[in-house]
C-alpha positions in Angstrom: 0.0 0.0 0.0 1.7 3.2 -1.2 -0.9 5.8 -0.1 0.9 8.5 1.9 4.4 7.9 0.5 6.4 10.2 -1.7 7.4 8.6 -5.0 9.2 9.2 -8.2 7.3 7.5 -11.1 9.2 6.7 -14.3 7.7 5.5 -17.6 7.7 7.8 -20.5 7.9 10.8 -18.2 9.0 11.4 -14.6 6.4 12.4 -12.1 7.3 13.2 -8.5 4.7 13.5 -5.7 2.7 12.0 -2.9 0.4 9.0 -3.5 -3.1 9.8 -2.4 -5.1 6.9 -3.9 -4.3 3.5 -5.4 -6.2 0.9 -7.4 -5.1 -2.4 -8.9 -3.8 -0.7 -12.1 -3.2 2.9 -11.2 -1.8 5.4 -8.7 -3.1 8.9 -8.1 -0.2 11.2 -7.3 -0.4 14.8 -6.0 2.2 16.8 -7.8 3.1 20.5 -7.8 0.9 20.8 -10.9 -2.1 19.0 -9.4 -3.4 15.4 -9.5 -2.0 12.9 -11.9 -3.3 9.3 -12.5 -0.5 7.0 -13.6 -0.5 3.4 -14.8 1.5 0.8 -12.8 2.1 -1.5 -15.8 5.6 -1.4 -17.2 6.7 1.4 -14.9 9.5 1.9 -12.5 8.6 3.5 -9.1 11.0 4.8 -6.5 9.3 5.0 -3.0 10.9 7.3 -0.4 10.6 5.8 3.1 12.4 8.1 5.5 15.9 8.7 4.1 15.8 5.4 2.1 14.8 4.7 -1.5 13.0 1.5 -2.5 12.8 0.6 -6.2 9.7 -1.2 -7.3 8.6 -2.5 -10.7 5.0 -1.5 -11.4 4.2 -5.0 -12.7 5.1 -6.4 -9.2 2.5 -4.3 -7.5 -0.4 -4.7 -9.9 -2.7 -5.8 -7.0 -5.4 -4.2 -5.0 -3.8 -2.5 -2.1 -5.2 -4.9 0.5 -3.9 -7.9 -1.5 -0.2 -7.0 -0.9 -0.3 -8.9 2.5 -1.9 -12.0 0.9 0.7 -12.4 -1.8 
């Protein structure tokens, strides 16, 4: 579950911001320019947790947020 974390999203463009909503296939990110809905599939996401960076492939998290713990 990525809601509340700051991320850097990379696919065709880079989007940096805070995740405010998540579905199975998308993330909604609050950026300096407003809300952006981005697709998880075939993307690379860097999640900032404290002073650490965690790199995630979008295909690995194509689950509903509550399904992470089941997997």
